[in-house]
C-alpha positions as CSV (number, residue, x, y, z in Angstrom):
1,X,22.2,21.7,-3.0
2,X,24.9,23.5,-1.2
3,X,28.5,22.3,-1.7
4,X,29.4,21.6,1.9
5,X,32.3,19.5,3.0
6,X,30.0,16.6,3.8
7,X,28.3,16.6,0.4
8,X,31.7,16.8,-1.4
9,X,33.0,14.0,0.7
10,X,30.0,11.8,-0.1
11,X,30.2,12.5,-3.8
12,X,34.0,11.9,-4.0
13,X,33.6,8.7,-2.1
14,X,30.9,7.5,-4.5
15,X,33.1,8.5,-7.5
16,X,36.2,6.6,-6.1
17,X,34.1,3.5,-5.4
18,X,32.7,3.5,-8.9
19,X,36.2,3.9,-10.3
20,X,37.4,1.1,-8.1
21,X,34.6,-1.2,-9.2
22,X,35.1,-0.4,-12.8
23,X,38.0,-2.9,-12.9
24,X,36.5,-6.2,-14.3
25,X,38.4,-8.4,-11.9
26,X,37.2,-6.5,-8.8
27,X,33.6,-6.5,-10.2
28,X,33.8,-10.3,-10.7
29,X,35.2,-10.8,-7.2
30,X,32.4,-8.8,-5.7
31,X,29.8,-10.8,-7.6
32,X,31.4,-14.1,-6.5
33,X,31.4,-12.9,-2.9
34,X,27.7,-12.0,-3.3
35,X,26.9,-15.4,-4.8
36,X,28.6,-17.2,-1.9
37,X,26.9,-14.9,0.7
38,X,23.6,-15.7,-0.9
39,X,24.3,-19.4,-0.6
40,X,25.2,-19.0,3.1
41,X,22.0,-16.9,3.7
42,X,19.8,-19.4,2.0
43,X,21.2,-22.3,4.1
44,X,21.0,-20.3,7.3
45,X,17.4,-19.3,6.7
46,X,16.3,-22.8,5.8
47,X,18.0,-24.2,8.9
48,X,16.6,-21.6,11.2
49,X,13.0,-21.8,9.8
50,X,13.2,-25.6,9.8
51,X,14.2,-25.8,13.4
52,X,11.6,-23.4,14.7
53,X,8.8,-24.9,12.5
54,X,6.5,-22.1,13.3
55,X,7.0,-19.5,10.6
56,X,7.7,-21.7,7.6
57,X,5.0,-20.2,5.4
58,X,5.7,-16.7,6.3
59,X,9.4,-17.1,5.7
60,X,8.8,-18.8,2.3
61,X,6.5,-15.9,1.3
62,X,9.2,-13.3,2.3
63,X,11.9,-15.2,0.4
64,X,9.6,-15.4,-2.7
65,X,8.8,-11.7,-2.5
66,X,12.5,-10.9,-2.1
67,X,13.4,-13.0,-5.2
68,X,10.7,-11.4,-7.2
69,X,11.7,-7.8,-6.3
70,X,15.4,-8.6,-7.1
71,X,14.3,-10.1,-10.5
72,X,12.2,-7.1,-11.2
73,X,15.1,-4.8,-10.5
74,X,17.5,-6.8,-12.6
75,X,15.4,-7.3,-15.7
76,X,13.3,-4.1,-15.9
77,X,15.6,-1.9,-18.0
78,X,17.8,-4.5,-19.6
79,X,16.2,-4.7,-23.0
80,X,16.0,-0.9,-23.4
81,X,19.8,-0.3,-23.3
82,X,21.7,-3.5,-24.1
83,X,25.1,-1.7,-24.7
84,X,25.2,0.1,-21.4
85,X,26.7,-1.7,-18.4
86,X,24.3,-2.4,-15.5
87,X,25.0,-0.9,-12.1
88,X,27.1,-3.0,-9.7
89,X,24.3,-3.1,-7.1
90,X,21.9,-4.9,-9.5
91,X,24.6,-7.4,-10.4
92,X,25.3,-8.1,-6.7
93,X,21.7,-8.5,-5.9
94,X,21.2,-10.9,-8.8
95,X,24.2,-13.0,-7.7
96,X,22.8,-13.0,-4.1
97,X,19.5,-14.2,-5.4
98,X,21.1,-17.0,-7.5
99,X,23.1,-18.2,-4.5
100,X,20.1,-18.1,-2.2
101,X,17.9,-20.0,-4.7
102,X,20.6,-22.6,-5.3
103,X,21.1,-23.2,-1.6
104,X,17.3,-23.7,-1.1
105,X,17.3,-26.3,-3.9
106,X,20.2,-28.1,-2.3
107,X,18.5,-28.1,1.1
108,X,15.3,-29.5,-0.6
109,X,17.4,-32.3,-2.1
110,X,19.0,-33.0,1.2
111,X,15.5,-33.3,2.8
112,X,14.3,-35.5,0.0
113,X,17.0,-38.1,0.3
């Protein structure tokens, strides 16, 4: 690949972002934000799907597929290299999945009471 200004800019931006995220407190804050956004997303999807009452099964299937894909991405290479730190994207996706699943359980408990 040629070293153009655009390719150098993209690679430098990626390096600076990875150095910025290397700080444990920043990493933890991004994971917490992702967890809270997953919680919001799950509540919003449940409220929207419950109000429309037409695509409940399709939305449930899509959410299940999304949870399974995120779980596959998170757990696929973890046992091979336990000492190496996972990429931030997989941690963010996993936190998003946990927040979404938690909010769906809370919505189910609200409907049951």
